[in-house]
N, C-alpha and C positions, 0 to 999 in steps of 0.2 A: 407536534411530534411528526417527524417524517417517516411515513410507513416504509416497511422493508419490502424489497422487491428483488427477485432473482433475475439476472440477465443471462440469456443463453447465447452460446456461440452459434452464429448462423452456419448452415451447412456449407454455403459458398463463402469460403474465407476471403475471397477477393472483395466481397462486399465490405468486410471489416476494414480493409486497407485502401478502399477507394478514396481518392483525393487526399491521401495522407502523404506527407513528406517526412521521411525518417532521418534522424541524426544518430550518431552513436555517442554514448557517454559511458565511461568506465567499461568499455567493451560490450555494452548492451545497446540494442536498438531502442530508440524511443521517438515518439511523434513530435514533430516540431510544433510547439504550442502556439507560436504566433500565427501559423497557418490555420490551426484549429480555431483560434479566436476569430480569424477572418471568416472562415466558413460557417462558424456558429453564430454570427451576429444576426443571421436570418432565422429561419424556422427550425434549423437543425437542433437548436437548444431549447427543448420544451420547458426547462426550468428558468430560462432567461438569465442564468448565472453569468454568462460571458458578458452580455451587455451591461449587467449590473456591476460586475467587477471592473469593467473598462470605464464605465461612466463615473464610478465612485473612486477610481484610482486605488482600489483596495484589494488586497489579497485575502481578506477575511470579512465576511458580512455575517455575523453570528445568526445561526438558524436558517440562513439562506444559502450561503456559499462558504465552505470551510477549507478553502485553500488548496484543493486537489489539482488545480491546473498547473501548479508550480512544484518543481522538485526542490525540497528544502534541504539545507546542508547536512542536517543530522542523518539523513538517509545514507550519505556517503560515509559518515562516521561509522555507521552500523555495518555497512558493506566492508569497510576496512577491518573492522573488528572481527567479522566472520573469517576473513582470510588469516588474520594474525592468530586468532584463537582456534583456527582449524575447526570451526563449528560443523558438526556432522548433521546433514539434513537427510541423509540416505534412509529411506523407509519411514520417514516421519510424516505425520499430518501437521500441516502448517497453515496458520491464518495470518495474512497481511492486513492488519487492522488500521483503517484510515489510510488506505494504500496509495491514493493519488496515482502516480505513474505506474505503480506496481513493481518497481525495481527490486524491492526486497523479496517479494514473492517469486520473481523471476530468478533471482539468485538461488533461492531454495529449490525451485524447479530444476535448474541446471545442476544443483547438488543432489539430484535423484530423490527428491522428496516423493513420498507415496501419493500425497494429494496436497494441493495448495488452493486455499480459498482467499478471495480478494474482497475487501469491503471498503467502500467510500460513502460518505454522507450523500454525495450528489450523483444522481443517475447519469447526468451528462458526462461527468468525469469517467465513470465506468465505460460508457458507450464510446466516447470519443477519444479517450486516452488509454485507460487501463487495458481494455480488450485488444485494441490495435497493437499496443506494446507487447502483450503476451503472445499474440498471434505471430507478429513479426519475428520475435525471438525464437519461437518454436519452429516456424517454417525454415528459418535460416540456421537452425541448430547444427546443421551439417557442416557449416563453414567453421574451421577451427579458429580459435582465438588468435593464434599466431598470424595466420593470413590476414585476419581482420585488422589487426593493429597496423599493418603496413599498408593495407588497402585504404583507398579514400572512403569517406563515409558513404553509406549506401546511396544508390541513385534515388531520384525523386520517387520512383515506384518500387516498393519492395517486391521480391520475387512473387510470382503467382502462387497461390496456395495449391499444393498438390494434396488433395484429400485433407483429412484431419490428422496431423501427426499425433503419435501416441501421447506426447506430453500434454496436449490440449485436453485429452480425456481425463486428466488428473485435476482439472481446474473447475472451480465454480466462482461466480461473480455475484456480489450483492450490493445494493445501495440502500440507504436509509439510516435512521438513527440506531445507535449501538444496541439499545435495549430491545428495539423492534427486530433487529437482525438476529439477536440471540434467541428471541422468542420464536422467530420463523424457523431457525435451525432446530431448536429443541422440540418444537411441536410438529415438525414435518413428518410425513409418513415415509420419507426417504431415509435409509439407514444413515445415522450420523454418529461418528465417534468423536469424542472431545479431542482437542488439539494437543499434540506433543510440544509444539513451539508456537508461540504467538509473537509476531514482530510488529512493533509500532513505533513510529518516528514522529516527533513534533506534534503529539496529540494532547499534550498537557498544558497548552498555552492558556486555556481558559478554565479557571477554577470551578465555574458553574457546571462543567462536564465531568468533574472528578468522580462523583458518586456513580454516575452511569458507567464510566469507564471501568472503575473498580469492580462493579457488580458484573459487568460483561466478562471481564477477565476471570472472575471467580466462577462464573457459570460455564464458561466454554473451555477452560484449561483442564487438561487431563490431570489426575491427582499427582502424577510424577512429572508433569510438564514444566516448561520454563517460559517465562515472558522476557523478551529483550526489548527494552524501551530506551529510545534515544531522545535526548531533550537538551535544550539550552538550560543552563542553571537558573536563569531568570528571563521571563518574557516581559520586556519593558512595554508599558502601555496596555497590556492585557492582564498583567498581574500574576500569571501562573509561573510555575517553575518546579524544579525537582524537589526542593525542600518542602514546599507546600504539599506536593503530592505524597511525599514520604510521610508527612505528618498524618494525612488522612489514612494511609495504609497502616500506620502504627495504631491509630485509634480503632480501626476495624479489626485488627489482630487476626487477619486471615492469611496474609502473605509474610514471608521474610524477604528482605531485599539486600542486595549488595551492589555497590558501585564498582563495575568491573573495568571501567576505563574513564579517564578524564582527559579532555582535549582543551588545551589552554590557548591555542591561537585564536585571536579575535574574541568574540563573546565566548565565555567559558561554557563548554558543553560536556555532557557525560552520557555514559551508557549504564543502565541499571538492569540487573538481572533479578527477576522475581520468581519465587516458587512458593508452594503452599507450606505453611508451618508444619 
């Protein structure tokens, strides 16, 4: 079991963005992963997930590396859904669970969420990808989307960090296994309020994790909260999928679910909303 750990934002924001090359995707800044992979092949990656992922040509090594270096397609499905459904993040407490690049949490942050917490299984993903992405988007929050679309992707070096922008004070970052992270949050002496919205994308590929995921959602969601889960209908080769997860939810009888969107291009994908019964 991978112990939970909180990662803190360094006072010097330039440290977070050192040696990072940024790109834009869906109008958000994100770290160029191929460069992270090159810089992490040495000692920067204490977990060794980059070299293991590269040497095994695999985006998933169960219990070792859970895919956070890659942005999976359902992330974009969920982002599209937020703008179509005009999802309201204002004044909400939000958790981006299995965050990887953290794009969903960044969208919530830009939507004026009261607080956004990011969790990924791997500490290397939080340190090398999530944190830099959040910092880059917060520092550059002043540049309007319109200018950004027409401008070229940001230069190799993002802007220098001027102090800590207010948005960053709303964020916390955690690595570790889900049940460990929820234990850390619930037993912490820091004030903790349960989440109004939990966002999670492509986290149900492995049925072995369903029970832990279900329990984490049940423990951390506010009684009036909503979970938005984006997933492929079926994960070939790993065996997971939306119907299998729905079956477990039905058996546990804690949540009610509805499929709010189905995407038919390529592998069928869907977005499920969950709330307490």
